[in-house]
C-alpha positions in Angstrom: 0.0 0.0 0.0 2.8 2.4 0.9 6.2 2.7 -0.8 9.6 3.9 0.3 10.5 7.4 -0.7 12.5 10.4 0.4 15.8 10.8 2.3 16.0 9.2 5.7 17.6 11.0 8.7 20.0 9.4 11.1 17.5 9.1 14.0 14.9 7.3 11.8 17.5 4.9 10.4 18.8 4.2 14.0 15.3 3.0 15.0 14.5 0.7 12.1 16.2 -2.3 10.5 15.5 -1.0 7.0 13.0 1.4 5.5 10.2 -0.3 3.7 7.9 2.7 3.3 7.4 6.3 4.5 4.4 8.6 4.2 3.8 12.2 5.2 0.3 13.1 6.4 -1.4 16.5 6.9 -4.4 16.9 9.2 -5.8 18.4 12.4 -5.5 17.7 16.1 -8.7 18.2 18.2 -10.6 19.5 15.2 -8.5 22.7 15.1 -4.7 22.6 15.3 -3.0 21.8 12.0 -0.3 19.0 12.2 2.0 17.1 10.0 2.8 13.4 10.8 5.7 11.7 9.2 5.8 7.9 9.5 8.5 5.4 8.5 8.4 1.6 8.9 10.3 -1.6 8.3 7.0 -3.5 8.5 7.7 -4.4 12.1 8.6 -1.2 13.9 7.3 2.4 13.2 9.2 5.6 13.8 8.5 9.2 12.8 7.7 12.7 13.8 4.6 14.6 15.0 4.9 18.3 14.0 2.6 21.1 15.2 2.4 23.5 12.3 1.6 26.5 14.5 4.8 26.7 16.3 6.8 23.9 14.5 7.1 21.9 17.7 8.5 18.5 16.7 8.1 15.3 18.7 9.6 11.9 17.9 7.3 8.9 17.4 8.4 5.2 17.9 6.4 2.0 18.3 5.2 -1.0 16.4 2.4 -2.5 14.4 -0.2 -4.5 16.4 -2.6 -6.2 14.1 -3.3 -5.4 10.4 -3.0 -1.7 9.9 -3.3 -0.8 13.6 -0.3 0.8 15.4 0.6 2.2 18.8 3.3 4.8 19.3 5.1 6.6 22.1 5.6 10.4 21.6 8.9 11.7 23.0 10.7 15.1 23.0 14.3 15.8 22.0 15.5 14.7 25.4 13.7 11.3 25.1 11.2 12.2 27.7 7.7 10.6 27.2 5.2 13.3 26.3 2.2 11.2 25.1 0.8 8.2 23.2 -0.7 7.7 19.8 -2.9 4.8 18.7 -4.7 4.4 15.5 -5.2 2.8 12.1 -4.1 3.5 8.5 -6.3 3.0 5.5 -5.4 3.6 1.8 -6.3 7.3 2.2 -6.6 8.3 5.8 -4.8 8.2 9.2 -7.2 8.0 12.1 -5.8 8.0 15.6 -6.0 9.4 19.2 -3.4 11.3 21.1 -3.2 10.8 24.8 -1.0 12.8 27.2 1.7 10.9 29.1 -0.3 11.1 32.4 -3.4 10.0 30.5 -5.4 13.1 31.6 -6.0 14.5 28.1 -7.3 12.7 25.0 -7.7 14.3 21.5 -8.7 12.9 18.1 -6.3 13.3 15.2 -7.5 13.1 11.5 -4.9 13.3 8.7 -4.5 12.4 5.0 -1.5 11.5 2.9 0.1 14.6 1.4 0.1 12.9 -2.0 -3.7 13.1 -2.0 -3.7 16.9 -1.5 -3.7 17.9 -5.1 -4.7 21.6 -5.0 -1.7 23.8 -5.6 -1.1 27.6 -6.0 -4.1 28.5 -4.0 -5.9 31.7 -4.7 -9.1 33.0 -2.9 -12.2 31.5 -4.4 -15.9 31.1 -3.8 -17.2 27.6 -4.3 -20.7 26.0 -4.6 -20.4 22.5 -3.2 -23.1 19.8 -3.2 -22.7 17.0 -0.6 -24.3 13.6 -1.4 -25.6 13.1 2.1 -29.2 12.5 3.3 -30.6 15.0 3.5 -28.5 16.7 0.9 -26.2 19.5 2.0 -25.3 22.5 -0.2 -22.4 24.7 0.9 -21.7 28.2 -0.5 -18.2 28.9 0.8 -15.5 31.5 0.5 -11.9 30.2 0.9 -9.5 33.0 1.8 -5.7 33.2 1.9 -6.0 34.3 5.6 -6.5 30.6 6.4 -10.2 31.2 7.0 -13.4 30.0 5.3 -16.9 31.4 5.7 -20.2 30.7 4.1 -23.8 29.5 4.2 -25.0 25.9 4.4 -28.4 24.7 3.2 -29.7 21.4 4.8 -33.2 20.2 4.7 -34.5 23.6 3.4 -32.9 25.4 6.3 -29.9 27.9 6.0 -27.1 28.5 8.5 -23.9 30.6 8.5 -20.6 29.1 9.3 -16.9 29.9 9.8 -14.0 27.5 9.5 -10.3 27.1 9.1 -7.9 26.0 6.4 -5.7 23.1 7.7 -3.0 23.3 5.0 -1.3 26.0 2.9 -3.5 25.4 -0.1 -6.9 25.2 1.7 -7.3 21.7 0.3 -8.2 20.6 3.9 -10.6 22.7 5.9 -13.2 22.2 8.6 -16.2 23.9 10.2 -19.2 23.3 12.3 -22.7 23.7 10.8 -25.4 24.6 13.3 -28.6 22.8 12.4 -31.8 24.5 13.7 -33.4 22.2 16.2 -30.6 19.6 16.0 -27.1 18.8 17.1 -24.2 20.7 15.4 -22.7 18.9 12.5 -18.9 18.5 12.5 -17.7 19.0 8.9 -14.2 18.2 7.5 -13.5 18.8 3.8 -10.8 17.2 1.7 -10.5 18.5 -1.8 -9.4 15.7 -4.1 -9.2 17.6 -7.4 -10.7 20.6 -9.1 -14.2 19.1 -9.1 -14.5 16.8 -6.1 -14.3 16.7 -2.3 -14.5 13.9 0.2 -16.6 15.2 3.1 -16.7 13.9 6.7 -20.0 14.7 8.5 -19.5 13.9 12.2 -17.2 11.0 11.2 -19.2 9.6 8.2 -17.6 10.1 4.7 -19.6 11.3 1.7 -18.7 12.3 -1.8 -19.2 15.9 -2.9 -19.1 17.8 -6.2 -17.9 21.4 -6.8 -20.7 22.8 -9.1 -19.2 26.3 -9.5 -16.0 28.2 -8.7 -15.6 31.9 -8.8 -12.4 33.9 -8.1 -12.7 36.5 -5.3 -10.7 39.5 -4.4 -10.6 40.7 -0.8 -11.0 44.5 -0.6 -11.9 44.7 3.1 -11.4 42.0 5.7 -13.7 42.1 8.7 -14.8 39.2 10.9 -15.6 41.3 14.0 -19.2 40.0 13.8 -18.0 36.4 13.7 -18.2 35.9 10.0 -16.0 36.9 7.0 -17.7 39.7 5.2 
């Protein structure tokens, strides 16, 4: 499923017998904080890095495969002090895991996708009209801005609601938001743009295909989100 690539650093090679594959993932910690996860394996052990994009904090990861595509890792700092644990699974296009602090007092979800699946480059601000093949159908009218912010209107079941969200990578191929549904629970939305015409959309953990029906370039003349929305 995964193939060897890239140049290995001394710490990685010291942890593994040989490098059978390595993959870089981009995603989000606790539905908000952008992270990069780099994993390497000899099909027995796993080593890598967990990088917080905001401040570029970098932790080492080391562990082993359990069963199938399941893994469990320790997170350590540069002085080899234990800072946390990561457990999760790898599929063909997603890394799904949980981060737990070393004292087991904090637990956060981590969702990430292989960088090779992030295909949108040279990002420029645009307005998109997106139709999600869920039931009931959801239509999103969204502005994606180079400030790392998205804002728009969602239509679900004949009802409209405003939303704000955040880009999770430099090209805004990954972004997430929360859609408030009148009379119902908020819907956690995570968007992964696969190409110029399609998204994969996660609605509270369930994946759906989505189509981009229209794209319009936008130019920001005035930026103001003092009222909670991008106007």
